[in-house]
C-alpha positions as CSV (number, residue, x, y, z in Angstrom):
1,M,-0.3,0.1,-0.1
2,Q,1.2,3.3,-1.1
3,T,0.1,7.0,-1.6
4,N,3.0,9.0,-2.7
5,T,7.3,8.5,-2.4
6,D,7.0,10.2,0.9
7,L,4.1,8.1,2.8
8,R,3.8,4.3,2.7
9,M,1.8,1.9,4.7
10,V,3.2,-1.3,5.4
11,R,1.7,-4.5,6.3
12,G,3.1,-6.5,9.6
13,A,2.0,-8.5,12.6
14,C,2.7,-8.3,16.0
15,P,5.5,-10.6,17.2
16,H,4.6,-11.1,21.0
17,D,3.5,-14.2,22.9
18,C,0.1,-13.5,23.2
19,P,-3.0,-15.5,21.8
20,D,-4.3,-12.8,19.5
21,T,-1.3,-12.4,16.8
22,C,-2.6,-8.9,15.6
23,A,-2.3,-7.8,12.0
24,W,-1.0,-4.0,11.8
25,I,-0.4,-1.3,9.8
26,A,2.7,0.7,9.9
27,T,2.3,4.1,8.6
28,V,6.0,5.2,7.2
29,E,6.9,8.9,6.5
30,R,10.6,9.6,5.2
31,G,11.8,6.1,6.3
32,K,10.3,6.4,9.9
33,V,7.4,4.8,11.3
34,I,4.9,7.6,12.4
35,R,1.6,5.5,13.3
36,L,0.8,1.8,13.9
37,Q,-2.6,0.5,13.9
38,G,-4.4,-2.7,13.8
39,D,-5.6,-3.9,10.5
40,P,-9.2,-3.2,10.3
41,D,-9.6,-6.0,7.4
42,H,-8.4,-8.7,9.4
43,P,-11.5,-10.4,11.4
44,P,-9.1,-11.1,14.9
45,T,-7.6,-7.7,14.8
46,H,-10.6,-5.5,13.3
47,G,-8.5,-2.5,13.6
48,A,-7.6,-2.6,17.2
49,L,-4.1,-3.0,18.9
50,C,-3.7,-3.1,22.9
51,T,-1.9,-0.4,24.9
52,K,1.3,-1.8,24.7
53,V,1.4,-2.8,21.2
54,S,0.1,0.3,20.2
55,R,3.5,2.0,21.3
56,Y,5.6,-0.7,19.8
57,A,7.6,2.4,17.9
58,E,8.5,3.7,21.1
59,R,10.5,0.2,21.3
60,T,12.0,0.6,17.8
61,Y,13.2,4.2,18.2
62,H,13.7,4.2,22.2
63,A,16.9,5.9,23.4
64,G,18.3,2.9,25.0
65,R,18.3,0.6,22.1
66,V,21.5,-1.2,21.4
67,L,22.4,-0.2,18.2
68,T,26.1,-1.7,18.0
69,P,27.8,-4.8,19.0
70,L,29.0,-4.2,22.7
71,K,31.9,-6.3,24.4
72,R,32.0,-6.8,28.2
73,V,34.8,-4.6,30.0
74,G,33.6,-4.8,33.8
75,P,32.2,-7.7,35.8
76,K,29.6,-9.9,35.0
77,G,26.0,-8.3,35.9
78,A,27.7,-4.8,35.9
79,G,26.3,-3.8,32.5
80,Q,29.8,-2.3,31.3
81,F,30.6,-2.7,27.6
82,V,32.4,-0.9,25.3
83,P,31.3,-0.7,21.2
84,V,33.1,-3.1,18.9
85,G,32.6,-4.0,15.2
86,W,30.6,-6.7,13.9
87,D,33.7,-8.6,12.3
88,E,35.7,-8.4,15.9
89,A,32.4,-9.7,17.8
90,L,31.4,-12.8,15.2
91,D,35.2,-13.5,14.9
92,D,35.8,-13.7,18.3
93,I,32.3,-15.3,19.1
94,A,32.8,-18.1,16.3
95,A,36.6,-18.7,17.9
96,R,34.9,-19.5,21.2
97,L,32.5,-21.7,20.3
98,R,35.0,-23.6,17.9
99,E,37.1,-24.1,20.7
100,I,34.5,-25.6,22.9
101,A,32.9,-27.4,20.5
102,S,36.0,-29.1,19.5
103,R,36.0,-30.7,23.2
104,D,32.1,-31.2,23.3
105,P,29.7,-29.3,21.4
106,E,27.1,-30.0,24.0
107,A,29.0,-27.8,26.5
108,I,27.1,-25.0,24.2
109,L,23.5,-24.2,24.9
110,P,20.8,-22.0,22.9
111,Y,18.1,-20.2,25.0
112,S,15.2,-18.9,23.3
113,Y,11.6,-18.6,23.9
114,A,8.9,-16.3,22.4
115,G,10.3,-12.5,22.5
116,T,9.3,-13.0,18.7
117,M,6.9,-15.4,17.8
118,G,8.0,-15.2,14.2
119,M,8.8,-18.6,12.2
120,L,11.9,-16.7,10.7
121,Q,13.6,-14.9,13.8
122,S,12.8,-17.5,16.3
123,E,12.9,-20.6,14.5
124,S,14.5,-20.9,11.5
125,M,18.5,-20.2,10.7
126,D,19.3,-20.6,15.0
127,R,18.0,-24.0,14.6
128,R,19.8,-24.8,11.5
129,F,23.1,-23.3,13.3
130,F,22.9,-25.4,16.4
131,H,21.6,-28.6,15.1
132,R,24.5,-28.4,12.7
133,L,27.1,-27.4,15.6
134,G,25.5,-30.5,17.7
135,A,24.7,-28.4,20.5
136,S,22.7,-29.2,23.4
137,L,19.2,-29.0,22.5
138,L,16.5,-26.9,24.7
139,D,13.2,-28.1,25.9
140,R,11.3,-25.1,25.7
141,T,8.7,-25.3,28.2
142,I,8.7,-22.0,30.4
143,C,5.1,-21.0,29.0
144,S,2.6,-23.5,27.9
145,N,4.0,-27.0,27.8
146,A,1.9,-28.5,30.7
147,G,-1.4,-27.1,29.1
148,G,-0.5,-27.7,25.5
149,E,0.7,-31.6,26.2
150,A,-2.7,-32.2,28.2
151,L,-4.8,-30.5,25.4
152,A,-2.9,-32.4,22.9
153,G,-3.3,-35.7,24.7
154,T,-7.2,-35.2,25.0
155,Y,-7.9,-33.8,21.4
156,G,-5.0,-35.1,19.7
157,G,-3.6,-31.6,18.9
158,K,-3.9,-27.8,20.5
159,L,-7.2,-27.4,18.9
160,G,-10.2,-25.7,19.7
161,M,-13.1,-23.2,18.6
162,H,-12.6,-20.4,16.2
163,L,-12.1,-17.4,18.0
164,E,-14.9,-15.6,16.4
165,D,-17.8,-18.3,17.6
166,Y,-17.4,-16.9,20.8
167,A,-19.9,-13.8,19.9
168,A,-22.4,-16.6,19.1
169,S,-22.0,-17.8,22.6
170,R,-24.8,-17.9,25.5
171,L,-22.4,-18.7,28.4
172,I,-19.0,-17.9,28.4
173,L,-16.6,-19.4,31.2
174,I,-13.2,-17.6,31.2
175,W,-11.2,-19.8,33.3
176,G,-7.5,-18.7,34.5
177,S,-7.3,-15.4,31.9
178,N,-7.2,-12.0,32.3
179,S,-8.6,-11.7,28.9
180,I,-8.8,-7.8,29.0
181,A,-4.7,-7.7,29.7
182,S,-3.8,-10.8,28.0
183,N,-6.3,-11.6,25.1
184,L,-8.1,-8.4,24.5
185,H,-9.5,-9.6,20.9
186,F,-11.3,-12.6,22.8
187,W,-12.6,-10.1,25.0
188,T,-14.2,-8.1,22.2
189,F,-16.2,-11.1,21.0
190,A,-17.3,-12.0,24.4
191,Q,-18.3,-8.2,24.8
192,Q,-20.4,-8.8,21.7
193,A,-22.2,-11.9,23.2
194,K,-22.6,-10.3,26.5
195,R,-24.3,-7.4,24.7
196,Q,-26.8,-10.1,23.2
197,G,-27.5,-11.5,26.3
198,A,-24.7,-14.1,27.2
199,R,-23.7,-14.5,30.6
200,L,-19.8,-14.3,31.5
201,V,-18.1,-16.2,34.4
202,C,-14.7,-15.7,35.5
203,I,-12.7,-18.5,37.6
204,D,-9.7,-17.1,39.1
205,P,-7.9,-16.8,42.2
206,R,-7.5,-13.0,41.4
207,R,-10.3,-10.5,40.9
208,T,-8.9,-9.1,37.9
209,E,-9.9,-6.3,35.6
210,T,-11.8,-9.0,33.4
211,A,-13.6,-10.5,36.5
212,D,-14.8,-6.7,37.3
213,K,-16.5,-6.7,33.8
214,C,-18.0,-10.4,34.3
215,H,-21.3,-11.4,35.8
216,Q,-19.8,-13.5,38.4
217,H,-16.3,-14.1,39.8
218,I,-15.3,-17.6,41.3
219,A,-11.9,-17.0,43.2
220,L,-11.0,-20.7,43.8
221,R,-7.7,-21.3,45.4
222,P,-4.6,-21.6,43.1
223,G,-4.1,-24.8,41.9
224,T,-7.4,-26.3,42.7
225,D,-8.9,-26.0,39.0
226,G,-8.5,-29.6,38.6
227,A,-10.8,-30.3,41.7
228,L,-13.3,-27.7,40.6
229,A,-13.7,-29.5,37.0
230,L,-14.1,-32.8,38.9
231,G,-17.0,-31.3,41.1
232,L,-18.7,-30.0,37.8
233,M,-18.3,-33.8,36.6
234,H,-20.0,-35.3,39.6
235,E,-22.9,-33.0,39.4
236,L,-23.6,-33.4,35.6
237,I,-23.5,-37.2,35.9
238,T,-25.7,-37.3,39.1
239,A,-28.1,-35.0,37.9
240,G,-28.5,-36.4,34.8
241,L,-27.1,-33.6,32.7
242,L,-24.7,-35.5,30.5
243,D,-24.9,-35.9,26.6
244,E,-24.9,-39.5,26.6
245,D,-25.3,-39.7,22.8
246,Y,-22.1,-37.6,22.2
247,I,-20.2,-39.4,25.0
248,A,-21.1,-42.7,23.5
249,R,-19.8,-41.9,20.0
250,H,-16.8,-39.5,20.4
251,V,-15.2,-39.8,24.1
252,D,-12.9,-43.0,25.0
253,G,-12.8,-43.9,28.8
254,F,-15.6,-42.2,30.0
255,D,-16.2,-45.2,32.4
256,A,-13.0,-44.5,34.2
257,L,-13.6,-40.8,34.3
258,R,-17.4,-41.2,35.7
259,E,-15.6,-43.3,38.4
260,R,-13.1,-40.7,39.2
261,A,-15.7,-37.8,39.2
262,L,-18.1,-39.9,41.5
263,Q,-15.7,-39.4,44.0
264,W,-15.9,-35.7,43.9
265,P,-19.2,-34.5,45.4
266,A,-19.5,-30.7,45.2
267,A,-18.7,-30.3,49.1
268,R,-15.3,-32.1,48.8
269,A,-14.6,-30.1,45.7
270,A,-15.8,-27.0,47.5
271,E,-13.6,-27.8,50.5
272,V,-10.5,-28.1,48.3
273,C,-11.4,-24.9,46.2
274,G,-12.4,-22.6,49.0
275,L,-15.7,-22.3,47.5
276,D,-19.2,-22.6,48.5
277,A,-20.7,-26.0,47.6
278,A,-23.7,-24.3,46.0
279,V,-21.5,-22.0,43.5
280,I,-20.5,-25.5,41.9
281,T,-23.8,-26.9,42.1
282,A,-25.3,-23.6,40.4
283,L,-22.6,-23.6,37.7
284,T,-22.9,-27.0,37.0
285,H,-26.5,-26.6,36.1
286,E,-26.1,-23.3,33.9
287,Y,-23.2,-24.7,32.1
288,A,-25.3,-27.7,31.0
289,A,-28.6,-26.0,30.6
290,T,-27.3,-23.0,28.3
291,R,-26.3,-23.4,24.9
292,P,-24.2,-22.6,23.1
293,A,-21.7,-22.8,26.4
294,A,-18.2,-21.8,25.7
295,I,-14.9,-22.2,27.8
296,R,-11.7,-19.6,27.2
297,L,-9.2,-21.2,29.1
298,N,-5.9,-19.9,29.3
299,Y,-2.3,-21.1,30.4
300,G,-2.4,-19.6,34.2
301,V,-4.6,-22.6,35.1
302,Q,-1.3,-25.1,34.2
303,R,1.6,-23.1,36.1
304,V,1.1,-25.6,39.2
305,R,1.9,-29.0,40.0
306,G,-1.5,-30.6,38.6
307,G,-1.8,-28.3,35.8
308,G,-1.9,-30.8,33.1
309,N,-4.5,-32.8,35.1
310,A,-6.4,-30.0,35.3
311,V,-6.4,-28.8,31.5
312,R,-7.4,-32.8,31.0
313,L,-10.3,-32.5,33.0
314,I,-11.5,-28.9,31.7
315,A,-10.9,-30.0,28.0
316,L,-13.3,-32.8,28.6
317,L,-16.3,-30.7,30.0
318,P,-17.8,-29.6,26.7
319,C,-17.3,-33.4,25.8
320,L,-19.6,-34.5,28.5
321,T,-22.3,-31.8,27.8
322,G,-22.0,-32.0,24.1
323,A,-21.4,-28.4,23.9
324,W,-19.1,-29.1,20.7
325,R,-22.5,-29.6,18.5
326,E,-23.1,-25.8,18.1
327,R,-21.8,-22.8,16.8
328,G,-20.5,-20.6,20.1
329,G,-20.0,-23.7,22.1
330,G,-16.6,-26.0,23.1
331,L,-13.2,-24.7,24.3
332,L,-10.3,-22.7,23.3
333,L,-7.0,-23.0,25.1
334,S,-4.5,-23.0,22.0
335,S,-5.4,-23.2,18.0
336,S,-1.8,-23.8,17.3
337,G,-2.2,-27.3,16.4
338,W,-4.4,-26.2,13.3
339,F,-1.2,-24.9,11.7
340,R,1.2,-27.9,12.2
341,A,-0.4,-29.4,8.5
342,F,0.7,-26.0,6.7
343,R,4.1,-25.4,8.8
344,N,7.4,-26.9,7.0
345,D,9.2,-27.4,10.2
346,A,11.8,-29.8,9.1
347,V,12.8,-27.9,6.1
348,L,12.8,-24.4,8.0
349,Q,14.8,-25.8,11.0
350,R,16.7,-28.7,9.5
351,P,17.3,-31.2,12.4
352,D,18.7,-33.8,9.5
353,L,21.8,-31.7,10.1
354,L,22.3,-33.4,13.3
355,G,23.0,-36.6,11.5
356,D,23.1,-39.7,13.8
357,R,23.9,-37.5,16.8
358,R,21.8,-37.0,19.9
359,P,22.8,-34.2,22.0
360,R,21.2,-33.8,25.6
361,T,18.1,-31.9,26.3
362,I,18.2,-29.1,28.9
363,N,15.0,-27.9,30.1
364,M,14.9,-23.9,30.0
365,S,12.7,-23.8,33.2
366,T,15.4,-25.4,35.4
367,I,18.3,-23.3,33.6
368,G,19.2,-22.2,37.6
369,D,20.1,-25.4,38.6
370,D,21.5,-26.7,35.1
371,L,24.3,-23.8,35.0
372,L,25.6,-24.7,38.2
373,R,25.9,-28.1,37.5
374,D,29.3,-29.7,36.9
375,S,30.0,-32.3,34.2
376,S,28.7,-35.6,35.3
377,P,27.7,-39.0,33.6
378,A,24.2,-38.2,34.2
379,F,24.0,-34.3,33.3
380,G,27.0,-34.5,30.3
381,P,29.3,-31.7,30.3
382,R,29.3,-28.5,32.2
383,V,27.6,-25.4,30.1
384,E,30.5,-23.5,29.0
385,A,28.5,-21.0,26.8
386,I,25.1,-19.9,26.2
387,V,23.9,-17.9,23.7
388,V,20.4,-16.2,24.3
389,Y,18.0,-14.7,22.0
390,N,14.3,-13.7,22.3
391,S,14.4,-14.5,26.1
392,N,15.7,-12.6,29.3
393,P,16.1,-15.5,31.8
394,V,17.7,-13.7,34.4
395,A,14.3,-12.0,34.9
396,V,12.0,-14.5,34.0
397,A,13.3,-17.9,34.7
398,P,11.9,-19.3,38.2
399,D,14.2,-19.5,41.4
400,S,16.1,-16.2,39.9
401,S,19.1,-16.4,42.7
402,K,20.2,-19.7,41.0
403,V,19.6,-18.0,37.4
404,V,21.6,-15.3,38.4
405,A,24.4,-17.5,40.2
406,G,24.7,-19.2,37.2
407,F,25.0,-16.2,34.6
408,R,27.5,-14.7,37.0
409,R,30.1,-17.4,36.2
410,E,33.3,-16.0,35.0
411,D,34.0,-19.3,32.8
412,L,30.4,-19.2,31.0
413,F,30.8,-17.5,27.8
414,T,27.8,-15.5,27.3
415,V,26.5,-14.0,24.0
416,V,23.0,-12.3,23.9
417,L,21.0,-10.8,21.0
418,E,18.9,-8.1,22.1
419,H,17.0,-4.8,21.7
420,F,18.1,-3.3,25.0
421,L,20.4,-4.1,28.1
422,T,18.3,-6.2,30.2
423,D,18.9,-8.1,33.1
424,T,20.6,-10.8,31.1
425,A,22.3,-8.6,28.6
426,D,23.9,-7.3,31.2
427,H,25.8,-10.3,32.1
428,A,26.8,-11.0,28.5
429,D,30.3,-11.2,26.8
430,Y,28.8,-9.8,23.8
431,V,25.6,-8.2,23.1
432,L,24.6,-8.2,19.5
433,P,22.0,-5.8,18.4
434,A,18.8,-7.2,17.3
435,T,16.3,-5.6,15.0
436,T,12.6,-5.1,16.2
437,Q,9.5,-6.3,14.2
438,L,9.4,-3.1,12.1
439,E,12.6,-3.9,10.8
440,H,12.9,-7.8,9.4
441,R,10.7,-10.0,7.6
442,D,8.9,-12.3,9.1
443,L,5.7,-15.2,9.4
444,H,3.7,-16.1,11.9
445,T,1.0,-18.5,12.9
446,A,-0.9,-17.9,16.1
447,Y,-2.6,-19.8,19.0
448,G,-5.4,-17.7,19.6
449,H,-7.0,-17.7,16.3
450,T,-6.5,-19.9,12.7
451,Y,-5.0,-16.8,10.6
452,V,-1.5,-16.8,9.4
453,V,0.0,-13.5,9.2
454,A,2.9,-12.0,7.3
455,N,5.3,-9.4,8.3
456,E,7.0,-7.0,5.8
457,P,10.0,-4.7,7.2
458,A,8.6,-1.2,7.4
459,V,12.1,0.4,7.7
460,A,15.6,-0.1,7.6
461,P,17.4,-1.5,10.6
462,L,18.6,1.3,12.8
463,G,22.0,1.5,13.5
464,Q,23.8,-1.5,13.3
465,A,21.2,-4.1,14.4
466,R,20.7,-7.2,12.0
467,P,18.0,-9.6,12.2
468,N,18.6,-13.1,14.2
469,T,19.0,-14.7,10.7
470,Q,21.7,-12.7,9.5
471,V,23.4,-13.3,12.8
472,F,23.5,-17.1,12.5
473,R,24.1,-17.0,8.6
474,D,27.1,-15.2,9.6
475,L,28.4,-17.2,12.3
476,A,27.7,-20.4,10.2
477,A,29.9,-18.9,7.6
478,R,32.6,-18.3,10.3
479,M,32.2,-21.8,11.7
480,G,33.1,-23.3,8.3
481,F,29.2,-24.4,8.0
482,D,29.3,-24.6,3.9
483,E,26.0,-26.4,3.5
484,P,23.6,-24.5,0.9
485,C,20.8,-24.0,3.5
486,F,23.1,-21.2,5.3
487,A,22.9,-19.1,2.2
488,D,19.2,-19.1,2.3
489,T,18.0,-15.5,2.5
490,D,14.7,-14.5,4.5
491,E,12.8,-14.6,1.4
492,Q,13.8,-18.2,0.6
493,L,13.3,-18.8,4.4
494,A,9.8,-17.2,3.9
495,A,9.2,-19.2,0.8
496,Q,10.1,-22.6,2.6
497,A,8.1,-22.0,6.0
498,L,4.8,-22.8,4.9
499,Q,3.0,-25.4,2.5
500,G,-0.6,-25.7,1.2
501,L,-1.4,-22.0,1.2
502,D,-1.6,-19.4,-1.5
503,L,1.4,-17.4,-0.4
504,Q,1.1,-14.5,-3.0
505,A,-2.4,-13.8,-1.3
506,L,-0.6,-14.1,2.2
507,R,1.8,-11.3,0.9
508,A,-0.6,-9.3,-0.6
509,Q,-3.2,-9.0,1.8
510,G,-1.1,-9.8,5.1
511,W,-2.9,-12.7,6.3
512,V,-4.8,-15.6,5.2
513,K,-7.2,-18.0,7.1
514,L,-6.7,-21.6,7.4
515,P,-9.4,-23.9,5.9
516,V,-10.3,-25.0,9.4
517,P,-14.1,-26.6,9.4
518,D,-17.0,-24.8,11.3
519,R,-17.9,-26.5,14.4
520,P,-14.6,-28.7,14.3
521,F,-16.0,-31.3,16.7
522,A,-19.7,-31.3,16.0
523,D,-19.3,-35.0,14.9
524,G,-16.4,-35.9,16.9
525,G,-13.4,-36.0,14.4
526,F,-10.8,-35.2,16.9
527,S,-7.2,-35.3,15.9
528,T,-6.8,-38.4,17.8
529,P,-5.8,-42.0,16.0
530,N,-9.5,-43.3,16.3
531,G,-11.2,-39.5,16.2
532,R,-12.7,-39.7,19.8
533,A,-11.4,-37.6,22.7
534,Q,-9.4,-39.5,24.9
535,V,-10.0,-39.4,28.7
536,A,-6.9,-41.6,29.4
537,P,-4.3,-41.9,26.0
538,P,-2.3,-44.8,26.2
539,G,0.4,-44.7,28.7
540,W,-1.5,-42.0,31.0
541,A,-3.8,-42.5,34.1
542,V,-7.4,-41.0,34.4
543,P,-6.9,-37.4,35.0
544,D,-7.4,-36.2,38.7
545,H,-6.9,-33.1,40.8
546,L,-3.2,-33.0,42.5
547,P,-2.5,-30.7,45.0
548,P,0.2,-28.0,44.6
549,H,3.5,-28.8,45.7
550,E,3.4,-26.1,48.2
551,S,0.0,-26.5,50.2
552,P,-1.2,-27.3,53.6
553,A,-2.5,-30.7,51.7
554,S,1.0,-31.5,50.3
555,A,3.4,-29.7,52.6
556,P,1.9,-28.9,56.0
557,A,5.0,-28.0,57.6
558,L,6.1,-25.9,54.8
559,A,2.7,-24.1,55.0
560,A,2.9,-23.4,58.8
561,R,6.1,-21.3,58.3
562,Y,4.7,-19.8,54.6
563,P,1.0,-19.5,54.9
564,L,0.4,-17.6,52.1
565,A,-0.2,-18.9,48.5
566,M,1.7,-16.5,45.9
567,I,0.9,-16.3,41.8
568,S,2.7,-14.0,40.0
569,P,0.8,-12.9,36.8
570,P,2.0,-10.4,34.4
571,A,1.2,-6.9,35.1
572,R,-1.5,-5.5,33.0
573,N,1.1,-3.3,30.7
574,F,3.5,-5.6,30.2
575,L,4.2,-8.7,28.5
576,N,6.6,-10.9,30.9
577,S,9.4,-9.0,31.0
578,T,8.8,-6.9,27.4
579,F,7.9,-3.2,27.7
580,V,8.9,-2.9,31.3
581,N,11.7,-0.4,29.9
582,V,9.0,1.6,27.9
583,Q,8.7,4.8,29.9
584,S,4.9,5.7,29.0
585,L,3.7,2.1,29.7
586,R,6.1,2.0,33.2
587,D,4.7,5.3,34.0
588,I,0.9,3.8,33.8
589,E,2.0,0.4,35.8
590,G,3.7,2.2,38.3
591,E,6.0,0.1,40.5
592,P,6.3,-3.4,41.3
593,L,3.8,-4.5,43.7
594,L,2.3,-7.3,45.9
595,E,-1.4,-7.4,46.3
596,I,-2.6,-8.8,49.7
597,H,-6.0,-8.9,51.3
598,P,-7.0,-6.6,53.9
599,D,-7.5,-9.3,56.5
600,D,-4.1,-10.9,55.6
601,A,-2.2,-7.2,55.8
602,A,-4.0,-6.3,59.2
603,A,-3.0,-9.4,60.5
604,R,0.5,-8.6,59.6
605,G,0.5,-4.7,60.6
606,I,0.9,-3.7,56.6
607,A,-0.6,-0.5,55.2
608,D,-1.2,-0.1,51.7
609,G,1.6,1.3,50.0
610,S,4.0,0.6,52.7
611,V,7.4,-1.4,52.0
612,V,7.0,-5.3,52.4
613,R,9.3,-8.0,52.6
614,V,8.4,-11.2,50.9
615,F,10.2,-14.6,51.4
616,N,10.3,-18.1,51.4
617,D,13.1,-20.7,51.5
618,R,14.5,-19.5,48.3
619,G,14.8,-15.8,48.9
620,T,13.5,-12.4,49.5
621,Y,11.8,-9.7,47.5
622,R,11.0,-6.3,48.5
623,C,8.2,-4.1,46.9
624,K,5.2,-2.1,48.0
625,A,1.9,-3.5,49.1
626,A,-1.0,-2.8,47.5
627,V,-4.1,-3.7,49.8
628,S,-7.0,-4.6,48.1
629,T,-9.6,-7.3,47.6
630,R,-8.4,-8.1,44.1
631,A,-6.4,-11.2,46.5
632,R,-8.7,-13.3,48.3
633,S,-7.8,-14.4,51.6
634,G,-4.5,-16.4,52.0
635,V,-3.5,-15.5,48.5
636,V,-0.8,-12.7,47.4
637,I,-0.3,-11.7,43.8
638,G,3.2,-10.5,42.9
639,L,2.5,-8.8,39.8
640,G,5.4,-9.1,37.1
641,V,7.5,-9.4,35.3
642,W,9.6,-6.5,36.3
643,W,13.3,-6.2,35.1
644,R,15.5,-7.1,38.5
645,K,17.5,-3.9,37.9
646,L,14.3,-1.6,38.6
647,G,13.0,-3.5,41.8
648,L,13.9,-1.8,45.4
649,D,16.7,-4.5,46.0
650,G,17.6,-5.5,42.3
651,T,14.8,-8.5,42.5
652,N,12.0,-9.5,41.2
653,V,9.1,-11.9,41.8
654,N,11.1,-14.9,40.6
655,E,13.2,-14.7,43.6
656,L,10.4,-16.5,45.2
657,T,9.4,-19.2,42.7
658,S,10.4,-22.8,42.3
659,Q,12.1,-24.8,39.7
660,R,9.7,-27.8,40.7
661,L,8.0,-29.0,37.4
662,T,4.3,-29.7,36.2
663,D,2.9,-33.3,36.3
664,I,2.8,-33.2,32.4
665,G,5.1,-31.2,29.9
666,R,8.1,-30.9,32.5
667,A,7.0,-26.9,32.6
668,P,7.4,-24.5,35.3
669,T,5.3,-24.1,38.3
670,F,5.3,-20.1,38.5
671,Y,2.0,-20.3,40.7
672,D,2.5,-22.7,42.8
673,C,4.6,-21.2,45.5
674,L,4.3,-20.5,49.2
675,V,5.5,-17.5,51.1
676,E,5.3,-15.1,54.0
677,V,5.1,-11.5,54.1
678,Q,6.2,-8.9,56.7
679,P,6.6,-5.0,57.1
680,G,9.8,-4.5,55.6
């Protein structure tokens, strides 16, 4: 789109880890982005961007952008660097990696996640490089693995409703999601349904901004979602509210599930969840009687020990009531599985470059322990080099005192590709300037809708910034990797990334919709081997409620010392640790806060706005108290994820979180965390 030589309109995509994957239009005047707006023609975006992303140009033109390669000159963590040229930086990095790889390439670890969700800048040339090198593999578990694997076990893939179909729902259970903050475009469809008479019920330990706008808020205890789902199932069974025909034709293993659910009458579930039994009974009858009824499940549910089991149970609810039969009925946790048939991941990532080698896999959620391990037969070689891109582990990984200790190792060679001097970049030997989404090409699938979105570069890279793809091409050349795939341009990578779609239409329009059927499971047809939803896939037990690792039920002695359950959802104006350094957003957010119920605050002599000390056996975090009924009694909310360097004592809430993992998916248990709070 172009109007004259000085003013251009460029189609693009939001790169961030959000279900919405918005299509945007950048207005460029004389080589600079002067406006960013949602694409009004893209059905999920419908012209609107969230507060965070509407200010994305502030990131690109931020005074703190890293725009030249930097080399460390001070102690690790001090953030002291001098500018160097690209050739000097890349030559030295390649020489260091080559020397380590000559002894054992598994001593080198890539560390990346979803700083960009783009297929090119997050999982193309980088994967080729590390596969060819034979480096350790990274288990990218930190956000969604428990729920994702649980959903795939139940439905055969990460599959669910069409986003737009929520507008036709008459009842929506918003379960474990602060949609106004983290899934804005779902919320607009939910609002359409509400205006047409639908009821919205928010199920969340915190009274979020979303809960404020719903008809009902059910404030269960953290980590008890599975118990609530079982209580609902018990009432469905005993009250005769099941869709027996749908179950008989489309669900495997219901007899075992029936036996499990009958152990969970509403009174038992209510006691575990901290609810009134009548709330569970009433919700069950409303859910069964209202057609169509939908669930918008999100990943907050699965960040506890039993998160995978909880997702399996919740995902079975629309199968028990036959809610899938109608448009506007069913469930959505992730839609990413719909894209699998159209993704050329093997071509893009080239795992065949490993040959016969089978490197170890390191879980990104236990990076704190793993960077501190010595070589051993069980673990393999000590990690000697780490290359971090699209992530900020020093701020976002759990048990961060150990993460910091690992990154402060003088013998750990650390390279960070970044826009800014984050907490992690402060610990780097080299910081390499990365392009932002306005400066490079990419392709995006989604996990909250079924559209592929293309991103065209709107402006030339600022300073000396380079796309991730180019950095790994340059490193491959210096490492002597002469396979033709390392010469592929971003245009060629984009052509290789997808199959079965009209790529010309994608580039021209900016997005294309996948050919996903309407009412995808109205007649079964789940992506399991036999097309039926699975209560217990082969090798899996029947799902059950598993109490958190840290709770009075599972660890009474620990709970006696640390009686408050802490969850740590992202602050509304940040996306994990992204946008924390955008001043306009930080001004809105204020400062790091711990929300605490008035009863818990009074018992501890804590006043609103006072400094508090939040602590457990893993560490101590100081911040301001927000005395508020957003927290239910017995629960505190440590809003994150602030950069550590912006905290009162140079820490953030992950000083307190644990490296223990979930029941399914090897994922972190951020919301499974007991603490105590004192004035301080």
